[in-house]
NUVEXLO-845540 format. One line per field, with one value per residue (C-alpha): residue number from 1; x, y, z. Coordinates in nm, 2 decimals. Layout:
bati	c(NUM|...)
c1	c(X|...)
c2	c(Y|...)
c3	c(Z|...)
end
This chain:
bati	c(1|2|3|4|5|6|7|8|9|10|11|12|13|14|15|16|17|18|19|20|21|22|23|24|25|26|27|28|29|30|31|32|33|34|35|36|37|38|39|40|41|42|43|44|45|46|47|48|49|50|51|52|53|54|55|56|57|58|59|60|61|62|63|64|65|66|67|68|69|70|71|72|73|74|75|76|77|78|79|80|81|82|83|84|85|86|87|88|89|90|91|92|93|94|95|96|97|98|99|100|101|102|103|104|105|106|107|108|109|110|111|112|113|114|115|116|117|118|119|120|121|122|123|124|125|126|127|128|129|130|131|132|133|134|135|136|137|138|139|140|141|142|143|144|145|146|147|148|149|150|151|152|153|154|155|156|157|158|159|160|161|162|163|164|165|166|167|168|169|170|171|172|173|174|175|176|177|178|179|180|181|182|183|184|185|186|187|188|189|190|191|192|193|194|195|196|197|198|199|200|201|202|203|204|205|206|207|208|209|210|211|212|213|214|215|216|217|218|219|220|221|222|223|224|225|226|227|228|229|230|231|232|233|234|235|236|237|238|239|240|241|242|243|244|245|246|247|248|249|250|251|252|253|254|255|256|257|258|259|260|261|262|263|264|265|266|267|268|269|270|271|272|273|274|275|276|277|278|279|280|281|282|283|284|285|286|287|288|289|290|291|292|293|294|295|296|297|298|299|300|301|302|303|304|305|306|307|308|309|310|311|312|313|314|315|316|317|318|319|320|321|322|323|324|325|326|327|328|329|330|331|332|333|334|335|336|337|338|339|340|341|342|343|344|345|346|347|348|349|350|351|352|353|354|355|356|357|358|359|360|361|362|363|364|365|366|367|368|369|370|371|372|373|374|375|376|377|378|379|380|381|382|383|384|385|386|387|388|389|390|391|392|393|394|395|396|397|398|399|400|401|402|403|404|405|406|407|408|409|410|411|412|413|414|415|416|417|418|419|420|421|422|423|424|425|426|427|428|429|430|431|432|433|434|435|436|437|438|439|440|441|442|443|444|445|446|447|448|449|450|451|452|453|454|455|456|457|458|459|460|461|462|463|464|465|466|467|468|469|470|471|472|473|474|475|476|477|478|479|480|481|482|483|484|485|486|487|488|489|490|491|492|493|494|495|496|497|498|499|500|501|502|503|504|505|506|507|508|509|510|511|512|513|514|515|516|517|518|519|520|521|522|523|524|525|526|527|528|529|530|531|532|533|534|535|536|537|538|539|540|541|542|543|544|545|546|547|548|549|550|551|552|553|554|555|556|557|558|559|560|561|562|563|564|565|566|567|568|569|570|571|572|573|574|575|576|577|578|579|580|581|582|583|584|585|586|587|588|589|590|591|592|593|594|595|596|597|598|599|600|601|602|603|604|605|606|607|608|609|610|611|612|613|614|615|616|617|618|619|620|621|622|623|624|625|626|627|628|629|630|631|632|633|634|635|636|637|638|639|640)
c1	c(4.48|4.51|4.46|4.70|4.56|4.58|4.63|4.31|4.21|3.91|3.84|3.52|3.36|3.44|3.72|3.95|4.25|4.59|4.93|5.21|5.38|5.76|5.97|6.06|6.40|6.54|6.41|6.59|6.56|6.24|6.04|5.85|5.66|5.36|5.23|4.97|5.25|5.49|5.60|5.56|5.88|6.07|6.23|5.95|6.17|6.07|6.22|6.09|5.77|5.55|5.23|4.99|4.92|4.93|5.30|5.38|5.22|5.44|5.74|5.62|5.59|5.95|6.07|5.85|6.04|6.35|6.22|6.45|6.21|5.86|5.81|5.62|5.44|5.40|5.11|5.16|4.87|4.60|4.32|4.42|4.13|4.12|3.98|4.00|4.01|4.34|4.36|4.60|4.68|4.93|5.03|5.12|5.35|5.15|5.20|5.48|5.74|6.01|5.78|5.76|5.46|5.38|5.22|5.03|5.00|4.95|5.29|5.38|5.13|5.12|5.31|5.20|5.28|5.05|4.92|4.55|4.51|4.20|4.16|3.85|3.65|3.46|3.44|3.42|3.11|3.14|2.98|2.64|2.37|2.01|1.78|1.55|1.25|1.26|1.25|1.53|1.70|2.06|2.18|2.52|2.59|2.79|2.81|2.76|2.81|2.60|2.58|2.33|2.49|2.59|2.79|2.77|3.01|3.10|2.74|2.54|2.26|1.91|1.79|1.46|1.16|0.81|0.82|0.46|0.24|0.13|-0.15|-0.51|-0.68|-0.42|-0.38|-0.10|-0.16|0.02|0.24|0.24|-0.02|-0.36|-0.48|-0.78|-0.55|-0.42|-0.13|0.12|0.06|0.21|0.54|0.82|1.07|0.88|1.14|1.39|1.15|1.19|0.91|1.03|0.91|0.93|0.82|0.92|1.30|1.33|1.35|1.38|1.31|1.20|1.20|0.90|0.88|0.60|0.29|-0.04|-0.39|-0.69|-0.89|-1.00|-0.72|-0.35|-0.17|0.19|0.39|0.69|1.04|1.10|1.25|1.24|0.87|0.87|1.17|1.02|0.69|0.89|1.09|0.83|0.51|0.25|0.05|0.36|0.38|0.12|0.37|0.49|0.69|0.77|0.87|1.21|1.40|1.19|1.24|0.88|0.98|1.26|1.11|1.33|1.66|1.95|1.77|1.91|1.82|2.02|1.85|1.95|1.69|1.95|2.21|2.56|2.43|2.32|2.26|2.26|1.98|2.02|1.82|2.07|2.04|2.01|2.31|2.46|2.62|2.65|2.91|3.15|3.01|3.23|3.03|3.15|2.97|3.10|3.19|3.38|3.20|3.53|3.82|4.06|4.01|4.25|4.24|4.45|4.38|4.34|4.67|4.81|4.64|4.72|4.90|5.09|4.95|4.86|4.66|4.71|4.57|4.39|4.04|3.85|3.56|3.33|3.23|2.88|2.71|2.48|2.32|1.99|1.95|1.93|1.60|1.63|1.64|1.69|1.46|1.65|1.67|1.96|2.25|2.15|1.95|1.79|1.89|1.73|2.02|2.01|2.11|2.39|2.54|2.59|2.97|3.23|3.36|3.69|3.70|3.96|3.91|4.14|4.36|4.57|4.73|4.57|4.56|4.34|4.45|4.34|4.15|3.82|3.55|3.30|3.06|3.04|2.76|2.79|2.93|3.24|3.48|3.45|3.69|3.57|3.62|3.88|4.05|4.22|4.42|4.32|4.29|4.06|4.16|4.09|3.89|3.59|3.31|3.02|2.79|2.78|2.48|2.48|2.68|3.01|3.22|3.14|3.34|3.32|3.13|2.94|2.62|2.58|2.89|2.80|3.14|3.49|3.75|3.78|3.97|4.13|4.02|4.00|3.77|3.86|3.84|3.64|3.36|3.08|2.79|2.52|2.55|2.27|2.18|2.02|1.98|1.86|1.84|2.21|2.44|2.74|2.94|2.82|3.02|2.84|3.02|3.37|3.58|3.80|3.69|3.73|3.49|3.60|3.59|3.40|3.13|2.83|2.56|2.28|2.22|1.89|1.90|2.13|2.46|2.66|2.52|2.69|2.57|2.47|2.14|2.07|2.19|2.55|2.65|3.01|3.16|3.14|3.37|3.51|3.40|3.42|3.21|3.37|3.35|3.16|2.95|2.62|2.33|2.07|2.01|1.70|1.62|1.43|1.36|1.24|1.33|1.70|1.91|2.23|2.40|2.21|2.31|2.17|2.27|2.51|2.79|2.98|2.95|2.99|3.02|3.40|3.38|3.09|3.06|3.12|2.94|3.09|3.15|2.92|2.72|2.40|2.13|1.92|1.72|1.36|1.24|1.04|0.81|1.05|1.42|1.64|1.96|2.12|1.91|1.96|1.74|1.63|1.87|2.12|2.32|2.61|2.65|2.78|2.64|2.84|2.89|2.70|2.49|2.18|1.88|1.64|1.56|1.21|1.35|1.68|1.74|1.54|1.46|1.24|1.31|1.19|1.09|0.84|1.14|1.35|1.56|1.53|1.73|1.93|2.23|2.26|2.39|2.36|2.61|2.67|2.48|2.30|1.96|1.62|1.46|1.23|0.97|0.73|0.36|0.27|0.51|0.40|0.66|0.81|0.91|1.27|1.41|1.38|1.13|1.06|0.75|0.53|0.41|0.10|0.35|0.53|0.81|0.84|1.02|1.40|1.59|1.86|1.89|2.07|2.08|2.34|2.41|2.24|2.13|1.79|1.82|1.52|1.31|1.18|1.52|1.78|2.05|2.04|2.04|2.35|2.53|2.47|2.62|3.00|3.03|2.76|2.93|3.27|3.11|2.99|3.32|3.52|3.30|3.38|3.72|4.00|4.11|4.41|4.18|3.91|4.16|4.26|3.91|3.72|3.53|3.21)
c2	c(-1.66|-1.34|-1.00|-0.73|-0.40|-0.14|-0.28|-0.30|-0.50|-0.59|-0.37|-0.40|-0.58|-0.33|-0.28|0.01|0.13|0.07|0.22|-0.04|-0.11|-0.07|-0.35|-0.64|-0.77|-1.00|-1.35|-1.68|-1.96|-2.09|-1.77|-1.64|-1.31|-1.19|-0.83|-0.64|-0.42|-0.70|-0.85|-1.22|-1.19|-1.12|-1.37|-1.36|-1.21|-0.94|-0.67|-0.81|-1.00|-1.19|-1.03|-1.33|-1.64|-1.84|-1.74|-1.81|-2.16|-2.24|-2.14|-2.36|-2.66|-2.61|-2.65|-2.91|-3.21|-3.10|-2.92|-2.87|-2.66|-2.51|-2.31|-1.99|-1.78|-1.44|-1.23|-0.85|-0.63|-0.61|-0.79|-1.07|-1.11|-1.46|-1.51|-1.89|-2.11|-2.18|-2.56|-2.77|-3.14|-3.39|-3.48|-3.12|-3.09|-2.86|-3.08|-3.03|-3.29|-3.43|-3.36|-2.99|-2.78|-2.53|-2.23|-1.94|-1.66|-1.29|-1.13|-1.09|-1.35|-1.39|-1.07|-0.71|-0.63|-0.88|-0.74|-0.75|-0.98|-1.09|-1.35|-1.27|-1.44|-1.12|-0.86|-0.48|-0.33|0.03|0.27|0.29|0.50|0.58|0.32|0.50|0.29|0.23|0.53|0.53|0.23|0.24|0.01|-0.13|-0.33|-0.65|-0.85|-1.22|-1.20|-1.45|-1.44|-1.50|-1.25|-0.88|-0.68|-0.30|-0.11|-0.44|-0.53|-0.81|-0.66|-0.82|-1.02|-0.86|-1.05|-1.06|-1.25|-1.37|-1.64|-1.63|-1.37|-1.47|-1.80|-2.04|-2.41|-2.64|-2.83|-3.10|-2.83|-2.54|-2.32|-2.17|-1.85|-1.63|-1.33|-1.15|-1.00|-1.27|-1.15|-0.82|-0.96|-0.88|-1.13|-1.43|-1.68|-1.53|-1.57|-1.84|-1.96|-2.03|-2.31|-2.38|-2.72|-2.80|-2.82|-2.81|-2.51|-2.50|-2.31|-2.37|-2.14|-2.03|-2.14|-1.90|-1.71|-1.69|-1.60|-1.38|-1.12|-1.36|-1.59|-1.67|-1.99|-2.03|-2.31|-2.42|-2.53|-2.90|-3.11|-2.89|-2.91|-3.29|-3.32|-3.09|-3.29|-3.61|-3.47|-3.28|-3.44|-3.29|-3.13|-2.94|-2.74|-2.51|-2.40|-2.10|-1.85|-1.60|-1.52|-1.38|-1.22|-0.99|-0.62|-0.58|-0.65|-0.39|-0.15|-0.15|0.03|-0.23|-0.46|-0.58|-0.78|-0.93|-0.87|-1.16|-1.10|-1.03|-1.31|-1.17|-0.83|-0.87|-0.57|-0.53|-0.32|-0.18|0.05|0.25|0.28|0.62|0.85|0.58|0.74|0.48|0.68|0.62|0.29|-0.01|-0.29|-0.65|-0.93|-1.28|-1.46|-1.78|-2.07|-2.20|-2.00|-2.28|-2.64|-2.91|-3.28|-3.59|-3.94|-4.28|-4.37|-4.02|-3.76|-3.39|-3.30|-3.07|-2.73|-2.44|-2.11|-1.84|-1.50|-1.47|-1.35|-1.56|-1.37|-1.32|-1.66|-1.76|-2.09|-2.12|-2.46|-2.32|-2.12|-2.44|-2.59|-2.85|-2.57|-2.63|-2.89|-2.92|-3.05|-2.97|-2.87|-3.12|-3.09|-3.31|-3.38|-3.64|-3.87|-3.84|-3.64|-3.39|-3.16|-2.79|-2.76|-2.56|-2.25|-2.38|-2.75|-3.02|-3.39|-3.68|-3.45|-3.49|-3.24|-2.94|-2.65|-2.34|-2.11|-1.75|-1.69|-1.52|-1.67|-1.40|-1.31|-1.66|-1.82|-2.20|-2.36|-2.19|-2.48|-2.85|-3.13|-3.46|-3.77|-3.96|-3.67|-3.71|-3.53|-3.18|-2.88|-2.58|-2.36|-2.00|-1.89|-1.66|-1.77|-1.53|-1.40|-1.73|-1.84|-2.20|-2.38|-2.31|-2.62|-2.95|-3.27|-3.64|-3.87|-3.62|-3.73|-3.89|-4.08|-4.36|-4.47|-4.34|-4.29|-3.94|-3.97|-3.75|-3.41|-3.12|-2.82|-2.60|-2.24|-2.11|-1.84|-1.93|-1.69|-1.54|-1.81|-1.97|-1.64|-1.78|-2.15|-2.17|-2.54|-2.54|-2.59|-2.41|-2.73|-3.06|-3.37|-3.60|-3.93|-3.95|-4.11|-3.97|-3.62|-3.34|-3.04|-2.83|-2.47|-2.33|-2.07|-2.10|-1.84|-1.66|-1.94|-2.03|-2.40|-2.62|-2.52|-2.85|-3.14|-3.48|-3.77|-3.86|-3.79|-4.16|-4.45|-4.53|-4.79|-4.87|-4.53|-4.31|-4.39|-4.21|-3.86|-3.58|-3.26|-3.06|-2.72|-2.55|-2.23|-2.25|-2.01|-1.84|-2.14|-2.22|-1.86|-1.96|-2.33|-2.58|-2.94|-2.89|-2.79|-2.67|-3.00|-3.24|-3.61|-3.88|-4.23|-4.49|-4.30|-4.62|-4.98|-4.93|-4.65|-4.68|-4.65|-4.40|-4.02|-3.80|-3.47|-3.28|-2.94|-2.76|-2.45|-2.46|-2.21|-1.90|-2.05|-2.08|-1.96|-2.24|-2.49|-2.78|-2.74|-2.93|-2.81|-3.16|-3.34|-3.72|-3.80|-4.09|-4.38|-4.22|-4.50|-4.50|-4.15|-4.01|-3.67|-3.53|-3.20|-2.98|-2.68|-2.66|-2.44|-2.19|-2.42|-2.55|-2.88|-2.92|-3.28|-3.54|-3.66|-3.88|-4.25|-4.39|-4.73|-4.77|-4.79|-5.00|-4.70|-4.63|-4.39|-4.62|-4.64|-4.27|-4.19|-3.85|-3.78|-3.46|-3.22|-2.90|-2.84|-2.69|-3.00|-2.79|-2.99|-2.82|-2.83|-3.07|-3.34|-3.54|-3.57|-3.91|-4.06|-3.97|-3.63|-3.49|-3.44|-3.78|-3.77|-4.08|-4.32|-4.11|-3.84|-4.08|-4.15|-4.40|-4.51|-4.47|-4.76|-4.79|-4.43|-4.37|-4.06|-4.00|-3.70|-3.44|-3.11|-2.95|-2.58|-2.37|-2.36|-2.01|-1.86|-2.13|-1.88|-1.72|-2.07|-2.17|-1.85|-1.93|-2.28|-2.29|-2.60|-2.48|-2.14|-2.32|-2.49|-2.16|-1.99|-2.26|-2.30|-2.14|-2.02|-2.01|-1.66|-1.62|-1.67|-1.43|-1.15|-1.20|-1.25|-0.94|-1.19|-1.12)
c3	c(-2.62|-2.42|-2.56|-2.45|-2.31|-2.04|-1.69|-1.49|-1.18|-0.98|-0.68|-0.48|-0.76|-1.04|-1.29|-1.22|-1.41|-1.25|-1.34|-1.40|-1.07|-1.04|-1.18|-0.95|-0.89|-1.16|-1.09|-1.08|-1.34|-1.19|-1.22|-1.52|-1.55|-1.74|-1.76|-1.97|-2.09|-2.17|-2.51|-2.60|-2.80|-2.48|-2.23|-1.97|-1.70|-1.44|-1.66|-1.99|-1.91|-2.15|-2.25|-2.25|-2.05|-2.37|-2.42|-2.06|-2.09|-2.39|-2.18|-1.89|-2.13|-2.24|-1.88|-1.70|-1.81|-1.62|-1.31|-1.02|-0.81|-0.83|-1.15|-1.07|-1.33|-1.18|-1.32|-1.28|-1.19|-1.46|-1.64|-1.88|-2.13|-2.28|-2.63|-2.59|-2.28|-2.12|-2.18|-1.98|-2.05|-1.93|-2.28|-2.37|-2.07|-1.83|-1.52|-1.27|-1.24|-1.00|-0.70|-0.80|-0.91|-1.18|-1.00|-1.17|-0.92|-0.86|-0.84|-0.47|-0.36|0.02|0.09|0.16|-0.21|-0.37|-0.70|-0.81|-1.11|-1.30|-1.57|-1.78|-2.05|-2.12|-2.39|-2.33|-2.48|-2.60|-2.85|-2.67|-2.82|-2.72|-2.88|-3.13|-3.05|-2.67|-2.44|-2.18|-2.34|-2.48|-2.76|-2.86|-3.18|-3.08|-3.41|-3.35|-2.97|-2.77|-2.39|-2.10|-1.86|-1.87|-1.61|-1.59|-1.36|-1.19|-1.12|-1.27|-1.49|-1.47|-1.77|-1.86|-1.72|-1.58|-1.25|-1.24|-1.40|-1.76|-1.81|-1.81|-1.74|-1.90|-1.92|-2.04|-2.37|-2.57|-2.73|-2.49|-2.34|-2.42|-2.25|-2.27|-2.26|-2.58|-2.39|-2.51|-2.87|-2.77|-2.66|-2.90|-3.02|-2.88|-3.00|-2.75|-2.45|-2.19|-1.96|-1.60|-1.38|-1.01|-0.89|-0.53|-0.51|-0.90|-1.13|-1.50|-1.82|-2.18|-2.48|-2.68|-3.04|-3.14|-3.02|-3.23|-3.15|-3.22|-3.04|-2.76|-2.69|-2.74|-2.82|-2.70|-2.87|-2.67|-2.79|-2.85|-2.72|-2.40|-2.36|-2.38|-2.15|-1.89|-1.89|-1.85|-1.56|-1.37|-1.48|-1.72|-1.43|-1.31|-1.63|-1.49|-1.22|-1.42|-1.21|-1.49|-1.84|-1.94|-2.22|-2.44|-2.52|-2.42|-2.06|-2.05|-1.81|-1.50|-1.46|-1.46|-1.71|-2.03|-2.35|-2.63|-2.97|-3.20|-3.47|-3.73|-3.75|-3.72|-3.62|-3.26|-3.04|-2.66|-2.51|-2.15|-1.93|-1.72|-1.35|-1.19|-1.26|-1.49|-1.80|-2.07|-2.26|-1.96|-1.81|-1.78|-1.96|-1.99|-2.17|-2.09|-2.41|-2.31|-2.15|-2.00|-1.86|-1.75|-1.85|-1.75|-1.83|-1.81|-1.95|-1.78|-1.61|-1.69|-1.48|-1.51|-1.19|-0.97|-1.08|-0.85|-0.89|-0.62|-0.57|-0.90|-0.98|-1.24|-1.40|-1.69|-1.83|-1.96|-2.03|-2.33|-2.31|-2.17|-2.49|-2.70|-2.81|-2.54|-2.28|-1.92|-1.78|-1.45|-1.10|-0.87|-1.10|-1.36|-1.68|-1.94|-2.30|-2.53|-2.47|-2.10|-1.79|-1.78|-1.52|-1.53|-1.60|-1.41|-1.58|-1.45|-1.47|-1.41|-1.52|-1.43|-1.24|-0.92|-0.68|-0.84|-0.58|-0.58|-0.31|-0.22|-0.55|-0.63|-0.86|-0.96|-1.24|-1.38|-1.58|-1.49|-1.18|-1.05|-1.02|-1.11|-1.02|-1.15|-1.36|-1.15|-0.98|-0.65|-0.38|-0.50|-0.27|-0.29|0.01|0.11|-0.20|-0.23|-0.47|-0.53|-0.80|-0.99|-1.20|-1.06|-0.79|-0.62|-0.62|-0.79|-0.74|-0.78|-1.01|-1.22|-1.40|-1.65|-1.52|-1.27|-1.16|-1.09|-0.81|-0.67|-0.35|-0.09|-0.21|0.03|0.01|0.31|0.44|0.14|0.16|-0.08|-0.09|-0.32|-0.58|-0.78|-0.93|-1.25|-1.18|-0.82|-0.76|-0.69|-0.39|-0.25|-0.25|-0.42|-0.35|-0.59|-0.50|-0.36|-0.09|0.18|0.10|0.36|0.35|0.64|0.78|0.48|0.51|0.29|0.31|0.12|-0.13|-0.30|-0.22|-0.02|0.15|0.13|-0.07|-0.02|-0.23|-0.59|-0.76|-0.79|-0.58|-0.66|-0.41|-0.31|-0.41|-0.10|0.19|0.49|0.39|0.65|0.67|0.96|1.12|0.85|0.90|0.71|0.72|0.51|0.28|0.08|0.01|-0.30|-0.31|-0.04|0.03|0.08|0.38|0.54|0.50|0.28|0.26|0.05|-0.06|0.08|0.26|0.35|0.45|0.83|1.08|1.05|0.68|0.66|0.67|0.98|1.01|1.30|1.45|1.20|1.29|1.08|1.16|1.06|0.77|0.85|0.51|0.34|0.51|0.46|0.48|0.73|0.91|0.87|0.62|0.59|0.29|0.07|0.12|0.35|0.52|0.78|0.90|1.24|1.33|1.62|1.80|1.56|1.65|1.43|1.50|1.34|1.04|0.96|1.09|1.28|1.17|0.97|0.62|0.40|0.46|0.12|0.24|-0.05|-0.28|-0.05|0.01|0.39|0.59|0.82|1.05|1.15|1.50|1.67|1.94|2.15|1.92|2.02|1.84|1.89|1.75|1.53|1.34|1.09|1.18|0.90|1.02|1.32|1.60|1.66|1.99|1.89|1.77|1.42|1.14|0.97|0.74|0.74|0.49|0.43|0.32|0.08|0.33|0.61|0.92|0.94|1.07|1.34|1.45|1.78|2.00|2.27|2.49|2.26|2.41|2.34|2.30|2.42|2.10|2.18|2.15|2.05|1.95|2.30|2.45|2.25|2.34|2.71|2.67|2.66|2.45|2.20|2.17|2.10|1.80|1.66|1.72|1.56|1.25|0.92|0.78|1.03|1.15|0.91|0.61|0.75|0.75|0.38|0.22|0.34|0.55|0.75)
end
């Protein structure tokens, strides 16, 4: 359902008021119109548009069985605030028919008169007042609202936290922590607090059940089952790897910080410390409410199909699972529950869907992964979109854990710009192709991400699923800004049954990410099998190429050929050089020897200045210039 209201649009990350634009010419029979100033009782024409997406969807369902052309739903300038997800199913009649598509688009899409349109799952927060008990903090009553994100004047506010280890000399116990510090006893609202962990490439969080103590020490009891799940996942010794504590009014000391007070059920309150020159009586404050904005699903043998989204901004969705007692014991974009492994969902998600197309959209201010296409979904296209300010990953596709089988074929993720994602859950990737076949990931740019740029492969070995995937001409830099043991392009698992059937990694520019002691430009890890790595330029990583060949688990890296690449062949100091290129840790480092690697016509760039060496080489420069979104896309997405 969509609430009506004054027109507003996203501009430079903020919401600004917009006057209704002039009326469009009267459309033909295959056009519908929606506008914030419309009426759902009207006919949905340009002159008398609908007011809500829900009403437009009903009109679409009345027409899809007898389509003669594409049916276009034109959204006029403004923000459409959903109070329930827009759900699409094959059974309800949301699919296109007769070879035609249903397209939801910003009015004027692709022209010089394209109108700015946002679809939001948020709620405006008003009536702010100074908090009587906390100096410099403002307070707004929000009823039963629950959220894990807040946006003020178009900017993500910071959930209040202390980014350091637990105070005092502390140790992990069977139920939580003991410390010789009394400071934890001063923390207000302890049941809202979450303890954060970093353990290698993994990051998680568990809630506190209670804090007790005396004048000499404090006992912190952790939430169950999160505490047990985290110990199972990371190992008991890893629970001392605390990187911070989050979400108490006690920690609300920095401008731009916020806290949700849930101490009175049904009478929650938001607390916020304004930034300099920020007037809370006039500030534009949005709290995400929905966990899903658009959710589409078919059924076995009847996929949802032939739907497009063009020129829209999708914004303001949260994801609440980490607030549960089971918390967020996590690795990659997955987390534990007592009944098994799950995956962080997309705030927009399509399951058992075919020929769904996202073109020229923006995904911003989201609390899960931006977009998920999974569960037997094929021939879908994600082209020319911008994804940024997302709490977890950018695009997720394929056989998504806990699923272990499925057919996801012929999907294309192209010309997208994915940057500054993984804001809350940092063990995430710009694009994660979990297990698919005939997938093309091409001409994307992924930059400024906390973990890996493009991840191709399942979390566990799923044999016989991945075939003929292509990762081509992508521009990847500034990865692994927070966590190690990932890379620019990270592959794992069986990619095919032969080189003809396997993966091709070609034409990619992967560089400028030396941050941790172990991240790899093109990372062939674990049981990677049947990959061709050709004509890539990779340098200024801790390691240019390489991986851990897990021979101890009968999961060696094997059958990888490197042809015509340019690299600096960087190897971190703790990895001994082999007689062949790359960083390949040894058995003493819990890895082993890779099998059947071949190297042909590769060029070593001067390791003292590989970027300059690449710039001086015409073929290497050509790779850099061709990588990333193609020129027409760069001009339309404020690209840099």
